[in-house]
C-alpha positions as CSV (number, residue, x, y, z in Angstrom):
1,M,-8.9,3.8,0.7
2,T,-9.2,0.1,1.3
3,E,-12.7,-0.9,1.0
4,V,-14.2,-2.0,-2.6
5,I,-15.8,0.8,-3.9
6,R,-18.4,0.4,-6.3
7,V,-19.6,2.3,-9.6
8,N,-23.5,1.4,-11.1
9,F,-22.7,2.4,-14.6
10,T,-26.2,1.5,-15.4
11,R,-27.1,5.4,-13.9
12,P,-25.9,8.9,-15.9
13,M,-23.2,10.2,-13.8
14,P,-22.9,14.2,-13.1
15,V,-19.8,15.5,-15.0
16,F,-17.2,18.3,-13.3
17,P,-15.1,19.2,-16.2
18,L,-12.2,21.2,-15.6
19,P,-9.5,22.9,-18.4
20,D,-6.3,21.8,-17.4
21,D,-6.1,19.4,-15.0
22,V,-6.6,15.0,-15.0
23,L,-7.6,13.0,-12.2
24,L,-6.1,9.8,-11.7
25,P,-7.5,6.6,-10.2
26,H,-5.8,6.2,-6.4
27,A,-5.3,9.8,-6.2
28,I,-7.1,12.6,-4.4
29,K,-7.7,15.8,-5.8
30,A,-8.6,19.0,-3.7
31,I,-11.3,21.1,-5.5
32,H,-12.9,24.1,-4.8
33,V,-16.5,24.6,-6.0
34,F,-17.9,27.9,-6.6
35,E,-20.1,28.0,-9.9
36,P,-23.7,27.7,-9.1
37,R,-24.4,24.6,-11.2
38,Y,-21.7,23.1,-9.6
39,R,-22.5,23.9,-6.0
40,Q,-26.0,22.2,-7.1
41,M,-24.2,19.4,-8.3
42,I,-22.5,18.8,-5.0
43,D,-25.4,19.5,-2.8
44,E,-27.3,17.0,-5.0
45,T,-24.2,14.4,-4.5
46,L,-23.9,14.2,-1.2
47,D,-27.1,13.0,-1.0
48,R,-26.3,10.2,-3.8
49,S,-23.7,7.9,-4.3
50,G,-21.2,10.5,-3.8
51,Q,-19.7,10.2,-7.2
52,I,-18.8,12.8,-10.1
53,C,-16.6,12.0,-13.0
54,L,-14.1,14.5,-13.5
55,A,-13.5,15.6,-17.3
56,V,-11.4,17.5,-19.1
57,Y,-12.5,20.1,-21.9
58,E,-11.5,19.6,-25.7
59,S,-10.1,22.6,-26.7
60,E,-7.9,25.1,-25.7
61,D,-10.4,27.7,-26.1
62,W,-13.3,26.4,-24.0
63,K,-13.6,29.9,-22.5
64,Q,-15.2,31.2,-26.0
65,H,-17.5,28.3,-25.7
66,Y,-17.9,28.2,-22.0
67,E,-21.8,28.9,-21.3
68,D,-22.5,27.1,-24.8
69,R,-21.2,23.9,-23.4
70,A,-17.8,23.4,-23.7
71,S,-17.0,20.0,-25.8
72,L,-15.3,17.6,-24.0
73,R,-12.6,14.9,-24.3
74,P,-14.1,11.3,-24.3
75,V,-11.9,10.0,-20.8
76,V,-12.9,10.5,-17.5
77,C,-11.7,9.8,-14.1
78,V,-14.9,8.6,-11.9
79,G,-13.9,9.9,-8.4
80,Q,-15.8,9.5,-4.6
81,L,-16.2,12.3,-2.6
82,V,-14.1,11.4,0.7
83,R,-14.1,14.9,2.5
84,H,-16.2,17.5,1.9
85,E,-17.0,21.1,3.8
86,S,-19.4,23.4,3.2
87,L,-19.3,27.1,3.4
88,P,-21.6,29.7,4.6
89,D,-22.2,31.1,1.3
90,G,-23.0,28.2,-0.8
91,R,-19.6,27.1,-2.1
92,H,-17.6,23.9,-1.2
93,N,-14.3,22.7,-0.8
94,I,-14.0,18.7,-1.5
95,L,-11.5,16.3,-1.5
96,L,-11.9,13.8,-4.8
97,H,-10.6,10.2,-4.7
98,G,-10.3,9.0,-7.9
99,I,-11.6,5.4,-8.5
100,C,-11.5,4.1,-12.5
101,R,-11.2,5.0,-16.1
102,A,-14.4,5.6,-18.2
103,R,-15.7,6.7,-21.2
104,I,-18.6,8.8,-22.1
105,E,-20.7,7.3,-24.0
106,R,-23.6,10.2,-24.3
107,L,-24.0,13.5,-22.6
108,I,-27.1,14.7,-21.3
109,E,-27.7,18.3,-21.3
110,P,-29.2,20.3,-18.6
111,T,-33.0,20.3,-18.2
112,G,-35.3,22.0,-15.7
113,Q,-34.2,22.4,-12.4
114,R,-30.9,20.6,-13.2
115,M,-28.1,23.2,-14.2
116,Y,-25.0,20.5,-15.0
117,R,-24.0,18.0,-17.5
118,L,-24.5,14.2,-16.8
119,A,-22.7,11.6,-19.0
120,V,-23.6,7.7,-19.5
121,L,-20.5,6.5,-19.0
122,R,-18.6,3.0,-19.7
123,P,-15.6,1.6,-18.0
124,L,-11.9,1.6,-20.2
125,E,-11.2,-1.6,-17.5
126,R,-12.1,-4.8,-16.1
127,L,-13.7,-3.8,-12.8
128,D,-13.8,-7.5,-11.2
129,A,-10.1,-8.5,-12.0
130,D,-7.1,-7.8,-10.2
131,P,-4.4,-6.3,-12.0
132,P,-1.4,-7.8,-12.8
133,P,1.4,-7.5,-10.2
134,M,4.1,-6.5,-12.6
135,E,6.6,-6.9,-10.1
136,D,9.8,-6.3,-12.8
137,V,7.8,-2.7,-13.4
138,R,8.1,-2.1,-9.6
139,I,11.7,-2.8,-9.6
140,E,12.3,-1.0,-12.7
141,L,11.1,2.1,-11.2
142,Q,12.7,1.7,-8.1
143,S,16.0,1.7,-10.1
144,I,15.1,4.6,-12.2
145,L,14.0,6.7,-9.0
146,Q,17.5,6.5,-7.4
147,C,18.8,8.9,-9.9
148,P,20.6,11.4,-8.4
149,F,19.0,14.1,-10.6
150,L,15.4,12.3,-10.1
151,Q,16.1,13.1,-6.0
152,R,15.9,16.5,-6.6
153,L,12.0,16.2,-7.0
154,R,10.5,18.2,-4.0
155,C,7.8,14.6,-4.3
156,I,10.6,11.8,-4.7
157,E,10.7,11.5,-0.7
158,T,6.8,10.5,-1.0
159,V,7.1,8.8,-4.0
160,T,9.9,6.0,-2.3
161,E,8.0,5.6,0.3
162,W,5.1,4.2,-1.6
163,I,7.7,2.1,-3.5
164,D,8.4,0.6,0.0
165,R,4.7,0.0,1.0
166,D,3.7,-3.7,0.2
167,E,0.4,-2.9,0.6
168,I,0.3,-0.3,-2.5
169,S,0.1,-2.8,-5.6
170,T,2.1,-1.9,-8.2
171,H,-0.9,-1.0,-10.2
172,A,-1.9,1.9,-7.8
173,L,1.9,2.4,-7.3
174,L,1.8,3.5,-11.4
175,E,-1.3,5.8,-10.9
176,L,0.2,7.9,-7.8
177,I,3.1,8.3,-9.3
178,G,1.9,9.6,-12.4
179,F,-0.7,11.7,-10.4
180,A,2.4,13.5,-8.2
181,I,5.1,13.6,-11.0
182,V,3.5,13.9,-14.5
183,R,2.7,17.4,-14.5
184,D,1.8,17.9,-18.6
185,T,-1.9,17.7,-18.8
186,E,-1.5,15.9,-21.9
187,V,0.5,13.5,-20.8
188,R,-1.3,12.9,-17.8
189,Y,-4.7,12.2,-20.0
190,R,-3.0,9.8,-22.0
191,L,-2.2,7.8,-18.6
192,L,-5.6,8.6,-18.0
193,S,-6.7,7.6,-21.5
194,E,-5.0,4.4,-21.8
195,P,-6.2,0.6,-20.5
196,E,-3.2,-1.3,-20.2
197,P,-1.4,-0.9,-16.9
198,K,2.2,-2.2,-18.7
199,T,1.9,0.9,-21.1
200,R,1.0,3.1,-18.4
201,A,4.4,2.0,-16.6
202,E,6.3,2.4,-20.5
203,I,4.4,6.0,-20.5
204,I,5.6,7.1,-17.1
205,M,9.4,5.4,-17.4
206,C,9.7,7.7,-20.2
207,E,8.6,10.8,-18.5
208,L,10.9,10.1,-15.5
209,H,13.8,9.6,-18.1
210,R,12.6,13.2,-19.8
211,L,12.2,14.9,-16.5
212,S,15.9,13.7,-15.4
213,K,17.4,15.2,-18.5
214,V,15.5,18.7,-17.7
215,V,16.8,18.5,-14.5
216,S,20.5,17.6,-15.5
217,T,20.9,20.5,-17.8
218,A,18.9,22.9,-15.4
219,S,21.6,22.1,-12.4
220,R,24.3,22.8,-15.1
221,Q,23.0,26.6,-15.1
222,S,23.3,29.0,-12.7
223,H,19.7,30.3,-11.2
224,K,21.0,33.2,-12.0
225,R,19.9,32.4,-16.0
226,W,17.2,30.6,-15.2
227,P,13.4,32.3,-16.8
228,K,12.1,34.0,-13.3
229,G,10.3,31.7,-11.3
230,A,11.4,28.6,-13.0
231,S,13.4,26.3,-11.4
232,W,13.6,22.1,-11.4
233,N,10.9,21.4,-9.1
């Protein structure tokens, strides 16, 4: 998206929690919304700013406390609804475009007719300043991605295209690579929680080197020895 999207942090924002997925700014995530409280959230959000924050549950035993409002991790990604499909039974298919990082300052529990939580947020980064160009980071990323083992990843062609597009800033490139390549929820949450672009670049480069070693090891093994359903993709 090329237009500037503004977030009003003076107003509480609807919270959509997920157990094991993290959205990063600039990335786009498809979500199927079926639970009544979140169907209500989407219905009401479509009549307002079209913005919600995507949160992550704090612990692995969130199912045990689900109806009692399981605790959430403090950092969220504010997202903009960019596509929406209403289904006949009230469910929704949506595309959520990540806008920025934010921290939950206060949760507002459901009350009255509202079945979902709201959160008072504050931004983790300055939204009124351009990020540093980081050309050195871009060059290093390009070099790392030339590794023959990383070339085997299914998403590598798309990532290479992003690097070659001058209109995609290095700042945005880091977010897109993190979302496309980093699958571990903990690592991706570290990327979301980190306000410094340079530190995010270091996290992503470490993950790329780790993936390269994993693929290298897997390539030396016969596929017959892999665990069922496993591969380096």
